[in-house]
C-alpha positions as CSV (number, residue, x, y, z in Angstrom):
1,M,0.0,0.0,0.0
2,K,2.8,2.4,0.9
3,G,4.4,1.9,-2.6
4,A,1.0,2.6,-4.3
5,I,0.6,5.8,-2.3
6,E,4.0,7.0,-3.4
7,V,3.3,6.2,-7.1
8,L,0.0,7.9,-6.8
9,T,1.7,11.0,-5.3
10,R,4.1,11.2,-8.2
11,Y,1.3,10.6,-10.8
12,L,-0.9,13.3,-9.2
13,A,2.0,15.8,-9.0
14,K,2.6,15.4,-12.7
15,E,-1.1,15.5,-13.5
16,L,-1.9,18.5,-11.4
17,G,1.4,20.4,-11.9
18,P,0.0,22.5,-14.8
19,R,-2.7,23.8,-12.4
20,R,0.1,24.8,-10.0
21,I,-1.1,22.2,-7.4
22,A,1.7,20.4,-5.5
23,V,1.2,16.9,-4.2
24,N,3.3,15.3,-1.5
25,T,3.0,12.4,0.9
26,V,3.8,12.7,4.6
27,A,5.0,9.5,6.3
28,P,4.9,9.9,10.1
29,G,6.9,7.6,12.3
30,A,5.7,6.1,15.5
31,I,3.4,8.7,17.1
32,A,1.9,8.4,20.6
33,T,-1.8,8.5,19.6
34,D,-4.7,6.1,19.9
35,F,-3.7,4.4,16.6
36,S,-3.3,0.6,17.1
37,D,-5.1,0.9,20.4
38,G,-2.6,3.5,21.7
39,M,0.2,1.0,21.8
40,V,3.0,3.6,21.5
41,R,1.2,6.1,23.8
42,D,0.0,3.6,26.5
43,N,2.7,0.9,26.6
44,P,5.9,2.2,28.3
45,E,7.9,-0.7,26.9
46,I,7.0,0.0,23.3
47,N,7.4,3.7,23.8
48,K,10.9,3.1,25.1
49,R,11.8,0.8,22.2
50,V,10.6,3.5,19.8
51,A,12.5,6.2,21.7
52,D,15.7,4.1,21.6
53,A,15.4,3.6,17.9
54,T,15.1,7.3,17.0
55,A,17.9,9.9,16.6
56,L,16.1,12.4,18.9
57,G,15.4,9.8,21.6
58,R,11.7,9.8,21.9
59,A,8.4,8.7,20.3
60,G,6.6,11.3,18.3
61,L,3.7,13.4,19.5
62,P,0.8,14.7,17.4
63,D,2.1,18.2,17.9
64,D,5.3,17.1,16.1
65,I,3.4,16.3,12.9
66,G,0.9,19.2,12.6
67,P,3.5,22.0,12.4
68,M,5.4,20.1,9.8
69,I,2.3,19.8,7.6
70,A,1.5,23.5,8.2
71,S,5.0,24.4,7.0
72,L,4.7,22.2,4.0
73,L,1.5,24.1,3.0
74,S,3.1,27.5,3.4
75,E,4.3,29.5,0.4
76,D,7.9,28.9,1.6
77,N,7.6,25.3,0.4
78,R,6.0,26.0,-2.9
79,W,8.7,24.2,-4.8
80,V,8.3,20.9,-2.9
81,N,6.4,18.5,-5.1
82,A,6.1,14.8,-5.7
83,Q,7.9,13.9,-2.5
84,R,7.5,11.4,0.3
85,I,8.4,13.3,3.4
86,E,9.3,11.1,6.4
87,V,8.6,12.7,9.8
88,S,10.1,10.1,12.2
89,S,12.9,11.7,14.2
90,G,15.4,9.6,12.3
91,L,13.8,6.2,13.1
92,F,16.3,3.3,12.6
93,I,19.1,5.4,11.2
């Protein structure tokens, strides 16, 4: 599914480019939310494993993703198009 989303992103970027519409994909890492029954948020062991696997040493929070998307939508990023943008604190690097 992830590969299909990335191909769709590039296809739509090419298709909508003449209309000056940019298309990108945001790929968040492990975020402490209720996704998967809150396993990253509510399970200290899983949260620690995620934190240990990231360059910044912690699991992500919803507030880590929203501002990144807001910046992507700003005029400052008008030239970013057809990209998969990973927002994961350097997970598994």
